[in-house]
C-alpha positions as CSV (number, residue, x, y, z in Angstrom):
1,X,30.0,58.8,7.8
2,X,30.1,54.7,7.2
3,X,26.9,53.3,6.6
4,X,25.9,49.6,7.3
5,X,23.6,47.7,5.3
6,X,24.2,43.9,4.9
7,X,25.3,41.7,7.2
8,X,28.8,40.0,5.9
9,X,28.3,36.9,3.7
10,X,31.2,35.3,5.8
11,X,29.4,36.5,9.5
12,X,25.9,35.4,8.1
13,X,26.3,31.8,9.0
14,X,27.7,32.7,12.6
15,X,24.7,34.8,13.1
16,X,22.2,32.4,12.1
17,X,23.8,29.3,13.8
18,X,23.3,31.6,17.3
19,X,19.9,32.2,16.3
20,X,19.2,28.1,15.5
21,X,20.7,27.6,19.2
22,X,18.2,30.0,20.5
23,X,15.1,28.5,19.0
24,X,16.6,24.8,19.9
25,X,17.0,26.1,23.7
26,X,13.5,27.6,23.2
27,X,12.2,24.8,22.1
28,X,13.9,22.6,25.1
29,X,12.4,25.5,27.6
30,X,16.3,26.2,28.3
31,X,15.6,29.9,28.9
32,X,18.9,30.5,30.5
33,X,20.6,29.3,27.0
34,X,18.1,30.5,25.2
35,X,19.2,33.9,25.8
36,X,22.6,33.4,25.7
37,X,22.3,32.9,22.0
38,X,20.3,35.8,21.7
39,X,23.1,38.1,23.4
40,X,25.6,36.3,20.9
41,X,23.6,36.9,17.7
42,X,23.2,40.4,19.0
43,X,26.4,41.2,19.5
44,X,27.1,39.8,15.8
45,X,24.6,41.5,14.2
46,X,24.5,44.8,16.1
47,X,26.2,46.7,13.6
48,X,23.8,45.6,10.5
49,X,20.2,47.5,10.7
50,X,17.9,44.4,9.9
51,X,19.9,41.9,12.0
52,X,20.6,44.2,15.0
53,X,16.5,45.0,14.7
54,X,15.4,41.2,14.4
55,X,17.2,40.1,17.4
56,X,15.3,43.1,19.8
57,X,12.4,41.6,18.4
58,X,13.2,38.2,19.5
59,X,14.5,39.5,22.8
60,X,10.8,41.7,23.0
61,X,9.0,38.4,22.2
62,X,11.3,36.4,24.8
63,X,10.6,38.9,27.4
64,X,7.1,38.4,26.6
65,X,7.4,34.9,26.9
66,X,8.9,34.8,30.3
67,X,6.4,37.8,31.3
68,X,9.2,40.2,32.3
69,X,7.9,43.8,32.1
70,X,11.6,45.3,32.6
71,X,13.0,43.2,29.3
72,X,9.3,43.9,27.0
73,X,9.8,47.9,28.4
74,X,13.3,47.8,27.6
75,X,13.1,46.3,24.2
76,X,11.1,48.8,22.7
77,X,13.3,51.8,22.3
78,X,15.8,49.4,21.5
79,X,13.8,47.7,18.5
80,X,12.7,51.7,17.6
81,X,16.0,53.1,17.0
82,X,18.7,50.1,17.1
83,X,19.0,49.9,13.5
84,X,19.0,53.2,12.6
85,X,22.1,53.4,15.4
86,X,23.2,50.6,12.9
87,X,22.9,51.9,10.0
88,X,24.8,54.9,10.7
89,X,28.0,53.1,12.6
90,X,26.9,54.5,16.3
91,X,26.5,51.1,18.1
92,X,27.7,50.5,22.0
93,X,29.9,47.6,20.5
94,X,29.7,44.6,22.4
95,X,26.6,45.4,24.1
96,X,24.7,42.3,24.8
97,X,21.1,43.8,24.1
98,X,19.2,43.0,26.9
99,X,17.1,45.5,29.4
100,X,19.7,44.2,31.9
101,X,22.4,46.5,30.8
102,X,22.3,50.2,29.8
103,X,21.7,50.3,25.9
104,X,24.6,53.0,25.3
105,X,27.4,50.7,27.3
106,X,30.2,49.2,25.0
107,X,31.2,45.8,26.5
108,X,33.8,43.3,26.1
109,X,33.2,41.1,23.3
110,X,33.4,37.7,24.1
111,X,37.2,36.1,22.6
112,X,35.4,33.4,19.8
113,X,33.6,36.4,18.5
114,X,36.5,38.8,18.7
115,X,38.7,35.8,16.6
116,X,35.5,35.0,14.3
117,X,35.6,39.2,13.4
118,X,39.3,39.1,12.9
119,X,38.8,35.7,10.4
120,X,36.3,38.1,8.2
121,X,38.4,41.2,8.6
122,X,36.3,43.1,11.0
């Protein structure tokens, strides 16, 4: 069994950049763009407990911001178990993390993120 604890240093800038883009989009009230960047941060960080849980926390706050009961309710179990599943290496690869997709459904990873993963040997 593989235990994931720390986001690799080569991935960290990419993860942080997506969160910075999210913050910038929120600042300009571009909610569609903000969500897009949260989903990308989720894909990048979903194998690592802290980063995975943090994105679900941001998604919960986003759901609150847009007053989406579905998103808020969908994020609570993801927030509670997502980090644990990351730690033990049982995640649905590529899943974007929102309540609009089943939590256990693997999804296609965007090509640029696939390339990023290849560059850091993941």
